[in-house]
LOKEZA-889790 format. One record per residue: residue in three letters; residue number from 1; z, y, x of N, C-alpha, C in turn. Coordinates in Angstrom, 1 decimal, padded with zeros to 4 digits, always signed. Each point is the difference from the previous one (the first is absolute). Layout:
N
<sefi aa="ALA" i="NUM" n_up="Z" n_north="Y" n_east="X" ca_up="Z" ca_north="Y" ca_east="X" c_up="Z" c_north="Y" c_east="X"/>
...
REM end
This chain:
109
<sefi aa="UNK" i="1" n_up="+020.5" n_north="-031.2" n_east="+032.2" ca_up="-000.1" ca_north="-000.4" ca_east="-001.4" c_up="-001.4" c_north="-000.7" c_east="-000.2"/>
<sefi aa="UNK" i="2" n_up="+000.0" n_north="-001.1" n_east="-000.7" ca_up="-001.2" ca_north="-000.7" ca_east="-000.3" c_up="-000.3" c_north="+000.2" c_east="-001.5"/>
<sefi aa="UNK" i="3" n_up="-001.2" n_north="+000.5" n_east="-000.3" ca_up="-000.4" ca_north="+000.2" ca_east="-001.4" c_up="-000.7" c_north="-001.3" c_east="-000.5"/>
<sefi aa="UNK" i="4" n_up="+000.4" n_north="-000.5" n_east="-001.1" ca_up="-000.6" ca_north="-001.2" ca_east="-000.6" c_up="-000.9" c_north="+000.4" c_east="-001.2"/>
<sefi aa="UNK" i="5" n_up="-001.2" n_north="+000.3" n_east="+000.3" ca_up="-001.0" ca_north="+000.3" ca_east="-001.0" c_up="-001.2" c_north="-001.0" c_east="+000.1"/>
<sefi aa="UNK" i="6" n_up="-000.5" n_north="-000.4" n_east="-001.1" ca_up="-001.2" ca_north="-000.9" ca_east="+000.1" c_up="-001.2" c_north="+000.8" c_east="+000.5"/>
<sefi aa="UNK" i="7" n_up="-001.0" n_north="-000.6" n_east="+000.5" ca_up="-001.2" ca_north="+000.7" ca_east="+000.5" c_up="-000.8" c_north="+000.4" c_east="-001.3"/>
<sefi aa="UNK" i="8" n_up="+000.0" n_north="+001.3" n_east="-000.2" ca_up="-000.8" ca_north="+000.5" ca_east="-001.1" c_up="-000.7" c_north="+001.3" c_east="+000.4"/>
<sefi aa="UNK" i="9" n_up="-000.9" n_north="+000.5" n_east="-000.8" ca_up="-000.7" ca_north="+001.2" ca_east="+000.3" c_up="+000.9" c_north="+001.2" c_east="-000.4"/>
<sefi aa="UNK" i="10" n_up="+000.7" n_north="-000.1" n_east="-001.1" ca_up="+000.8" ca_north="+001.1" ca_east="-000.6" c_up="+001.4" c_north="-000.6" c_east="-000.4"/>
<sefi aa="UNK" i="11" n_up="+001.0" n_north="+000.8" n_east="+000.1" ca_up="+001.4" ca_north="-000.3" ca_east="-000.4" c_up="+000.5" c_north="+001.0" c_east="-000.9"/>
<sefi aa="UNK" i="12" n_up="+000.7" n_north="-000.4" n_east="-001.0" ca_up="+000.6" ca_north="+001.0" ca_east="-000.9" c_up="+001.3" c_north="+000.6" c_east="+000.6"/>
<sefi aa="UNK" i="13" n_up="+000.4" n_north="+001.1" n_east="-000.5" ca_up="+001.2" ca_north="+000.7" ca_east="+000.5" c_up="+001.2" c_north="-000.9" c_east="-000.1"/>
<sefi aa="UNK" i="14" n_up="+000.1" n_north="-000.8" n_east="-001.1" ca_up="+001.1" ca_north="-000.9" ca_east="-000.2" c_up="+000.1" c_north="-001.1" c_east="+001.1"/>
<sefi aa="UNK" i="15" n_up="-001.2" n_north="-000.6" n_east="+000.4" ca_up="-000.1" ca_north="-001.0" ca_east="+001.0" c_up="+000.5" c_north="+000.6" c_east="+001.4"/>
<sefi aa="UNK" i="16" n_up="-000.5" n_north="+001.2" n_east="+000.2" ca_up="+000.3" ca_north="+000.7" ca_east="+001.3" c_up="+001.5" c_north="+000.3" c_east="+000.1"/>
<sefi aa="UNK" i="17" n_up="+000.6" n_north="+000.6" n_east="-001.1" ca_up="+001.4" ca_north="+000.3" ca_east="+000.0" c_up="+000.8" c_north="-001.3" c_east="+000.1"/>
<sefi aa="UNK" i="18" n_up="-000.4" n_north="-001.1" n_east="-000.6" ca_up="+000.7" ca_north="-001.2" ca_east="+000.1" c_up="+000.0" c_north="-000.6" c_east="+001.4"/>
<sefi aa="UNK" i="19" n_up="-001.2" n_north="+000.1" n_east="+000.6" ca_up="-000.1" ca_north="-000.5" ca_east="+001.4" c_up="+000.9" c_north="+000.8" c_east="+001.0"/>
<sefi aa="UNK" i="20" n_up="+000.1" n_north="+001.3" n_east="-000.2" ca_up="+000.9" ca_north="+000.8" ca_east="+000.9" c_up="+001.4" c_north="+000.1" c_east="-000.5"/>
<sefi aa="UNK" i="21" n_up="+000.3" n_north="-000.6" n_east="-001.2" ca_up="+001.3" ca_north="+000.0" ca_east="-000.6" c_up="+000.6" c_north="+001.4" c_east="-000.2"/>
<sefi aa="UNK" i="22" n_up="-000.9" n_north="+000.9" n_east="-000.5" ca_up="+000.3" ca_north="+001.4" ca_east="-000.3" c_up="-000.4" c_north="+000.3" c_east="-001.4"/>
<sefi aa="UNK" i="23" n_up="+000.4" n_north="+001.1" n_east="-000.6" ca_up="-000.5" ca_north="+000.4" ca_east="-001.3" c_up="-001.4" c_north="+000.6" c_east="+000.1"/>
<sefi aa="UNK" i="24" n_up="-000.7" n_north="-000.1" n_east="-001.2" ca_up="-001.3" ca_north="+000.5" ca_east="+000.0" c_up="-000.1" c_north="+001.5" c_east="+000.2"/>
<sefi aa="UNK" i="25" n_up="+001.1" n_north="+000.7" n_east="-000.4" ca_up="+000.1" ca_north="+001.4" ca_east="+000.2" c_up="-000.1" c_north="+000.4" c_east="+001.5"/>
<sefi aa="UNK" i="26" n_up="+000.6" n_north="-000.8" n_east="+000.8" ca_up="+000.0" ca_north="+000.3" ca_east="+001.5" c_up="-001.5" c_north="-000.2" c_east="+000.5"/>
<sefi aa="UNK" i="27" n_up="-000.7" n_north="-001.0" n_east="-000.5" ca_up="-001.4" ca_north="-000.1" ca_east="+000.4" c_up="-000.8" c_north="+001.2" c_east="-000.5"/>
<sefi aa="UNK" i="28" n_up="+000.2" n_north="+000.4" n_east="-001.2" ca_up="-000.7" ca_north="+001.2" ca_east="-000.5" c_up="+000.4" c_north="+001.3" c_east="+000.8"/>
<sefi aa="UNK" i="29" n_up="+001.2" n_north="+000.1" n_east="+000.4" ca_up="+000.5" ca_north="+001.1" ca_east="+000.8" c_up="-000.7" c_north="+000.0" c_east="+001.4"/>
<sefi aa="UNK" i="30" n_up="+000.0" n_north="-001.2" n_east="+000.6" ca_up="-000.7" ca_north="-000.1" ca_east="+001.3" c_up="-001.4" c_north="+000.3" c_east="-000.1"/>
<sefi aa="UNK" i="31" n_up="-000.6" n_north="-000.3" n_east="-001.1" ca_up="-001.5" ca_north="+000.3" ca_east="-000.2" c_up="-000.2" c_north="+001.5" c_east="+000.0"/>
<sefi aa="UNK" i="32" n_up="+000.9" n_north="+000.7" n_east="-000.6" ca_up="-000.1" ca_north="+001.5" ca_east="-000.1" c_up="+000.3" c_north="+000.6" c_east="+001.4"/>
<sefi aa="UNK" i="33" n_up="+000.9" n_north="-000.6" n_east="+000.7" ca_up="+000.4" ca_north="+000.6" ca_east="+001.3" c_up="-000.9" c_north="-000.3" c_east="+001.2"/>
<sefi aa="UNK" i="34" n_up="-000.6" n_north="-001.2" n_east="+000.0" ca_up="-000.8" ca_north="-000.4" ca_east="+001.1" c_up="-001.5" c_north="-000.1" c_east="-000.4"/>
<sefi aa="UNK" i="35" n_up="-000.8" n_north="+000.7" n_east="+000.8" ca_up="-001.4" ca_north="+000.1" ca_east="-000.3" c_up="-000.8" c_north="-001.3" c_east="+000.2"/>
<sefi aa="UNK" i="36" n_up="+000.6" n_north="-000.9" n_east="+000.8" ca_up="-000.6" ca_north="-001.3" ca_east="+000.4" c_up="+000.0" c_north="-001.0" c_east="-001.2"/>
<sefi aa="UNK" i="37" n_up="+000.8" n_north="+000.2" n_east="-001.0" ca_up="+000.0" ca_north="-000.9" ca_east="-001.1" c_up="-000.8" c_north="+000.6" c_east="-001.1"/>
<sefi aa="UNK" i="38" n_up="-001.1" n_north="-000.6" n_east="-000.3" ca_up="-000.9" ca_north="+000.5" ca_east="-001.1" c_up="-000.4" c_north="-001.2" c_east="-000.8"/>
<sefi aa="UNK" i="39" n_up="+000.8" n_north="-000.4" n_east="-001.0" ca_up="-000.4" ca_north="-001.1" ca_east="-000.8" c_up="-001.0" c_north="+000.4" c_east="-001.0"/>
<sefi aa="UNK" i="40" n_up="-000.9" n_north="-000.9" n_east="-000.4" ca_up="-001.0" ca_north="+000.3" ca_east="-001.0" c_up="+000.7" c_north="-000.1" c_east="-001.4"/>
<sefi aa="UNK" i="41" n_up="-000.5" n_north="+000.7" n_east="-000.9" ca_up="+000.5" ca_north="+000.0" ca_east="-001.4" c_up="-001.1" c_north="-000.5" c_east="-000.9"/>
<sefi aa="UNK" i="42" n_up="+000.4" n_north="-000.8" n_east="-001.0" ca_up="-000.9" ca_north="-000.5" ca_east="-001.0" c_up="-000.1" c_north="+001.0" c_east="-001.1"/>
<sefi aa="UNK" i="43" n_up="-000.7" n_north="-000.3" n_east="-001.1" ca_up="-000.2" ca_north="+000.9" ca_east="-001.1" c_up="+001.3" c_north="+000.3" c_east="-000.7"/>
<sefi aa="UNK" i="44" n_up="+000.9" n_north="-000.9" n_east="+000.0" ca_up="+001.3" ca_north="+000.3" ca_east="-000.6" c_up="+001.0" c_north="+000.8" c_east="+000.9"/>
<sefi aa="UNK" i="45" n_up="-000.4" n_north="+000.2" n_east="+001.3" ca_up="+000.8" ca_north="+000.7" ca_east="+000.9" c_up="+000.9" c_north="-000.9" c_east="+000.8"/>
<sefi aa="UNK" i="46" n_up="-000.1" n_north="-001.3" n_east="-000.1" ca_up="+000.8" ca_north="-000.9" ca_east="+000.8" c_up="-000.4" c_north="+000.0" c_east="+001.4"/>
<sefi aa="UNK" i="47" n_up="+000.9" n_north="+000.0" n_east="+000.9" ca_up="-000.3" ca_north="+000.0" ca_east="+001.4" c_up="-000.3" c_north="-001.4" c_east="+000.5"/>
<sefi aa="UNK" i="48" n_up="-001.0" n_north="-000.1" n_east="+000.8" ca_up="-000.5" ca_north="-001.3" ca_east="+000.6" c_up="+000.0" c_north="+000.2" c_east="+001.5"/>
<sefi aa="UNK" i="49" n_up="+000.9" n_north="-000.6" n_east="+000.7" ca_up="+000.2" ca_north="+000.1" ca_east="+001.5" c_up="-000.9" c_north="-001.0" c_east="+000.7"/>
<sefi aa="UNK" i="50" n_up="-000.7" n_north="+000.5" n_east="+001.1" ca_up="-000.8" ca_north="-000.9" ca_east="+000.8" c_up="+000.8" c_north="-000.5" c_east="+001.1"/>
<sefi aa="UNK" i="51" n_up="-000.5" n_north="-001.1" n_east="+000.7" ca_up="+000.8" ca_north="-000.5" ca_east="+001.2" c_up="+000.2" c_north="+001.1" c_east="+001.0"/>
<sefi aa="UNK" i="52" n_up="-000.9" n_north="+001.0" n_east="+000.2" ca_up="+000.2" ca_north="+001.1" ca_east="+000.9" c_up="+001.2" c_north="+000.8" c_east="-000.4"/>
<sefi aa="UNK" i="53" n_up="+000.1" n_north="+000.3" n_east="-001.3" ca_up="+001.2" ca_north="+000.7" ca_east="-000.5" c_up="+001.3" c_north="-000.8" c_east="+000.2"/>
<sefi aa="UNK" i="54" n_up="-000.1" n_north="-001.3" n_east="-000.1" ca_up="+001.2" ca_north="-000.8" ca_east="+000.3" c_up="+000.4" c_north="+000.1" c_east="+001.4"/>
<sefi aa="UNK" i="55" n_up="-000.9" n_north="+000.0" n_east="+000.9" ca_up="+000.3" ca_north="+000.1" ca_east="+001.5" c_up="+000.6" c_north="+001.4" c_east="+000.2"/>
<sefi aa="UNK" i="56" n_up="-000.5" n_north="+001.0" n_east="-000.6" ca_up="+000.6" ca_north="+001.4" ca_east="+000.2" c_up="+001.4" c_north="+000.0" c_east="-000.6"/>
<sefi aa="UNK" i="57" n_up="+000.2" n_north="-000.6" n_east="-001.1" ca_up="+001.3" ca_north="+000.0" ca_east="-000.6" c_up="+001.0" c_north="-000.8" c_east="+000.8"/>
<sefi aa="UNK" i="58" n_up="-000.5" n_north="-001.1" n_east="+000.7" ca_up="+000.9" ca_north="-000.7" ca_east="+000.9" c_up="+000.4" c_north="+000.8" c_east="+001.1"/>
<sefi aa="UNK" i="59" n_up="-000.9" n_north="+000.8" n_east="+000.6" ca_up="+000.3" ca_north="+000.9" ca_east="+001.1" c_up="+001.0" c_north="+001.1" c_east="-000.4"/>
<sefi aa="UNK" i="60" n_up="-000.2" n_north="+000.6" n_east="-001.2" ca_up="+000.9" ca_north="+001.0" ca_east="-000.5" c_up="+001.4" c_north="-000.6" c_east="-000.2"/>
<sefi aa="UNK" i="61" n_up="+000.0" n_north="-001.2" n_east="-000.6" ca_up="+001.3" ca_north="-000.7" ca_east="-000.3" c_up="+000.7" c_north="-000.2" c_east="+001.3"/>
<sefi aa="UNK" i="62" n_up="-000.7" n_north="-000.5" n_east="+001.0" ca_up="+000.6" ca_north="-000.3" ca_east="+001.3" c_up="+000.6" c_north="+001.3" c_east="+000.6"/>
<sefi aa="UNK" i="63" n_up="-000.8" n_north="+001.1" n_east="+000.0" ca_up="+000.5" ca_north="+001.2" ca_east="+000.6" c_up="+001.2" c_north="+000.6" c_east="-000.8"/>
<sefi aa="UNK" i="64" n_up="-000.1" n_north="+000.0" n_east="-001.3" ca_up="+001.1" ca_north="+000.7" ca_east="-000.8" c_up="+001.2" c_north="-000.9" c_east="-000.2"/>
<sefi aa="UNK" i="65" n_up="-000.2" n_north="-001.2" n_east="-000.4" ca_up="+001.1" ca_north="-000.9" ca_east="-000.4" c_up="+000.6" c_north="-000.7" c_east="+001.2"/>
<sefi aa="UNK" i="66" n_up="-000.9" n_north="-000.5" n_east="+000.9" ca_up="+000.5" ca_north="-000.8" ca_east="+001.2" c_up="+000.5" c_north="+000.9" c_east="+001.1"/>
<sefi aa="UNK" i="67" n_up="-000.9" n_north="+000.9" n_east="+000.4" ca_up="+000.3" ca_north="+000.8" ca_east="+001.2" c_up="+000.8" c_north="+001.3" c_east="-000.3"/>
<sefi aa="UNK" i="68" n_up="+000.1" n_north="+000.3" n_east="-001.3" ca_up="+000.8" ca_north="+001.1" ca_east="-000.5" c_up="-000.6" c_north="+001.4" c_east="+000.2"/>
<sefi aa="UNK" i="69" n_up="-001.3" n_north="+000.1" n_east="+000.0" ca_up="-000.7" ca_north="+001.3" ca_east="+000.1" c_up="+000.2" c_north="+000.7" c_east="-001.3"/>
<sefi aa="UNK" i="70" n_up="+000.0" n_north="+001.4" n_east="+000.0" ca_up="-000.1" ca_north="+000.8" ca_east="-001.2" c_up="-001.4" c_north="+000.0" c_east="-000.4"/>
<sefi aa="UNK" i="71" n_up="-000.3" n_north="+000.4" n_east="-001.3" ca_up="-001.4" ca_north="+000.0" ca_east="-000.4" c_up="-000.8" c_north="+001.0" c_east="+000.8"/>
<sefi aa="UNK" i="72" n_up="+000.5" n_north="+001.1" n_east="+000.4" ca_up="-000.7" ca_north="+000.9" ca_east="+000.8" c_up="-000.2" c_north="-000.6" c_east="+001.4"/>
<sefi aa="UNK" i="73" n_up="+001.0" n_north="-000.6" n_east="+000.5" ca_up="-000.2" ca_north="-000.7" ca_east="+001.3" c_up="-001.1" c_north="-001.1" c_east="+000.0"/>
<sefi aa="UNK" i="74" n_up="+000.0" n_north="-000.7" n_east="-001.1" ca_up="-001.0" ca_north="-001.1" ca_east="-000.1" c_up="-001.4" c_north="+000.6" c_east="-000.1"/>
<sefi aa="UNK" i="75" n_up="-000.1" n_north="+001.1" n_east="-000.8" ca_up="-001.3" ca_north="+000.6" ca_east="-000.1" c_up="-000.5" c_north="+000.5" c_east="+001.4"/>
<sefi aa="UNK" i="76" n_up="+000.9" n_north="+000.7" n_east="+000.7" ca_up="-000.4" ca_north="+000.5" ca_east="+001.3" c_up="-000.4" c_north="-001.2" c_east="+001.0"/>
<sefi aa="UNK" i="77" n_up="+000.8" n_north="-001.0" n_east="-000.1" ca_up="-000.2" ca_north="-001.2" ca_east="+000.8" c_up="-001.3" c_north="-000.7" c_east="-000.3"/>
<sefi aa="UNK" i="78" n_up="-000.3" n_north="-000.1" n_east="-001.3" ca_up="-001.3" ca_north="-000.6" ca_east="-000.4" c_up="-001.2" c_north="+000.8" c_east="+000.4"/>
<sefi aa="UNK" i="79" n_up="+000.1" n_north="+001.4" n_east="-000.1" ca_up="-001.2" ca_north="+000.8" ca_east="+000.4" c_up="-000.1" c_north="+000.1" c_east="+001.5"/>
<sefi aa="UNK" i="80" n_up="+001.1" n_north="+000.1" n_east="+000.7" ca_up="-000.1" ca_north="+000.2" ca_east="+001.4" c_up="-000.3" c_north="-001.2" c_east="+000.8"/>
<sefi aa="UNK" i="81" n_up="+000.6" n_north="-001.1" n_east="-000.4" ca_up="-000.2" ca_north="-001.3" ca_east="+000.8" c_up="-000.4" c_north="-001.1" c_east="-000.9"/>
<sefi aa="UNK" i="82" n_up="-000.9" n_north="+000.2" n_east="-000.9" ca_up="-000.4" ca_north="-001.1" ca_east="-001.0" c_up="-000.5" c_north="-001.2" c_east="+000.7"/>
<sefi aa="UNK" i="83" n_up="-000.9" n_north="+000.1" n_east="+000.9" ca_up="-000.6" ca_north="-001.2" ca_east="+000.7" c_up="+001.0" c_north="-000.8" c_east="+000.8"/>
<sefi aa="UNK" i="84" n_up="+000.8" n_north="+000.7" n_east="+000.7" ca_up="+001.1" ca_north="-000.6" ca_east="+000.8" c_up="+001.0" c_north="-000.7" c_east="-000.9"/>
<sefi aa="UNK" i="85" n_up="+000.4" n_north="+000.7" n_east="-001.0" ca_up="+000.9" ca_north="-000.5" ca_east="-001.0" c_up="-000.5" c_north="-001.3" c_east="-000.7"/>
<sefi aa="UNK" i="86" n_up="-001.3" n_north="+000.1" n_east="-000.4" ca_up="-000.6" ca_north="-001.2" ca_east="-000.6" c_up="+000.0" c_north="-001.2" c_east="+000.9"/>
<sefi aa="UNK" i="87" n_up="-000.4" n_north="+000.2" n_east="+001.2" ca_up="-000.1" ca_north="-001.1" ca_east="+000.9" c_up="+001.4" c_north="-000.6" c_east="+000.3"/>
<sefi aa="UNK" i="88" n_up="+001.0" n_north="+000.9" n_east="+000.2" ca_up="+001.4" ca_north="-000.5" ca_east="+000.2" c_up="+000.5" c_north="-000.7" c_east="-001.2"/>
<sefi aa="UNK" i="89" n_up="-000.3" n_north="+000.5" n_east="-001.2" ca_up="+000.4" ca_north="-000.6" ca_east="-001.3" c_up="-000.6" c_north="-001.4" c_east="-000.1"/>
<sefi aa="UNK" i="90" n_up="-001.3" n_north="-000.1" n_east="+000.3" ca_up="-000.7" ca_north="-001.3" ca_east="-000.1" c_up="+000.7" c_north="-001.0" c_east="+001.0"/>
<sefi aa="UNK" i="91" n_up="+000.3" n_north="+000.4" n_east="+001.2" ca_up="+000.7" ca_north="-000.9" ca_east="+001.0" c_up="+001.3" c_north="-000.4" c_east="-000.6"/>
<sefi aa="UNK" i="92" n_up="+000.8" n_north="+000.9" n_east="-000.6" ca_up="+001.3" ca_north="-000.4" ca_east="-000.5" c_up="-000.2" c_north="-001.0" c_east="-001.1"/>
<sefi aa="UNK" i="93" n_up="-001.0" n_north="+000.2" n_east="-000.9" ca_up="-000.2" ca_north="-000.9" ca_east="-001.1" c_up="-000.3" c_north="-001.4" c_east="+000.5"/>
<sefi aa="UNK" i="94" n_up="-000.9" n_north="-000.1" n_east="+001.0" ca_up="-000.3" ca_north="-001.3" ca_east="+000.6" c_up="+001.2" c_north="-000.7" c_east="+000.6"/>
<sefi aa="UNK" i="95" n_up="+000.8" n_north="+000.8" n_east="+000.8" ca_up="+001.2" ca_north="-000.6" ca_east="+000.6" c_up="+001.0" c_north="-000.5" c_east="-001.1"/>
<sefi aa="UNK" i="96" n_up="+000.1" n_north="+000.8" n_east="-001.1" ca_up="+000.9" ca_north="-000.5" ca_east="-001.0" c_up="-000.5" c_north="-001.3" c_east="-000.7"/>
<sefi aa="UNK" i="97" n_up="-001.3" n_north="-000.1" n_east="-000.1" ca_up="-000.6" ca_north="-001.2" ca_east="-000.6" c_up="+000.2" c_north="-001.2" c_east="+001.0"/>
<sefi aa="UNK" i="98" n_up="-000.2" n_north="+000.2" n_east="+001.3" ca_up="+000.3" ca_north="-001.0" ca_east="+000.9" c_up="+001.4" c_north="-000.4" c_east="+000.0"/>
<sefi aa="UNK" i="99" n_up="+000.9" n_north="+000.9" n_east="-000.1" ca_up="+001.5" ca_north="-000.3" ca_east="+000.0" c_up="+000.3" c_north="-000.8" c_east="-001.2"/>
<sefi aa="UNK" i="100" n_up="-000.6" n_north="+000.4" n_east="-001.2" ca_up="+000.3" ca_north="-000.8" ca_east="-001.2" c_up="-000.5" c_north="-001.4" c_east="+000.1"/>
<sefi aa="UNK" i="101" n_up="-001.2" n_north="-000.2" n_east="+000.6" ca_up="-000.5" ca_north="-001.4" ca_east="+000.2" c_up="+000.9" c_north="-000.8" c_east="+001.0"/>
<sefi aa="UNK" i="102" n_up="+000.5" n_north="+000.7" n_east="+001.0" ca_up="+000.9" ca_north="-000.7" ca_east="+001.0" c_up="+001.3" c_north="-000.4" c_east="-000.7"/>
<sefi aa="UNK" i="103" n_up="+000.5" n_north="+000.9" n_east="-000.8" ca_up="+001.3" ca_north="-000.3" ca_east="-000.7" c_up="-000.2" c_north="-001.1" c_east="-001.0"/>
<sefi aa="UNK" i="104" n_up="-001.2" n_north="+000.0" n_east="-000.6" ca_up="-000.3" ca_north="-001.1" ca_east="-001.0" c_up="-000.1" c_north="-001.4" c_east="+000.8"/>
<sefi aa="UNK" i="105" n_up="-000.6" n_north="+000.0" n_east="+001.1" ca_up="-000.1" ca_north="-001.2" ca_east="+000.8" c_up="+001.4" c_north="-000.4" c_east="+000.5"/>
<sefi aa="UNK" i="106" n_up="+000.8" n_north="+000.9" n_east="+000.4" ca_up="+001.3" ca_north="-000.3" ca_east="+000.4" c_up="+000.8" c_north="-000.7" c_east="-001.1"/>
<sefi aa="UNK" i="107" n_up="-000.1" n_north="+000.6" n_east="-001.2" ca_up="+000.7" ca_north="-000.6" ca_east="-001.1" c_up="-000.5" c_north="-001.4" c_east="-000.4"/>
<sefi aa="UNK" i="108" n_up="-001.2" n_north="-000.3" n_east="+000.3" ca_up="-000.5" ca_north="-001.3" ca_east="-000.3" c_up="+000.4" c_north="-001.0" c_east="+000.9"/>
<sefi aa="UNK" i="109" n_up="+000.4" n_north="+000.4" n_east="+001.2" ca_up="+000.5" ca_north="-001.0" ca_east="+001.0" c_up="+001.3" c_north="-000.6" c_east="-000.3"/>
REM end
């Protein structure tokens, strides 16, 4: 899955939910369930997600929605093998990006 968000310092919960094509309630739920997601809150209490939060949400989305992990399984996987999982996830993202570019080139021919 490729997330299309502009380069910014902070993202609103609506922007994040739209990028992942999920409800804002799911983002809030994952925030409560996973300790790695810690958005900042402004004076009004609105959540502001950093690029690091977005990367963690991408990883959680991949584990839960794509690979079919349960929430408990994803938590265990994140804590036990976080570094290995992150590196594998980054490799998968790069390969998906390369594939998309190659498909785009093929379509242009």
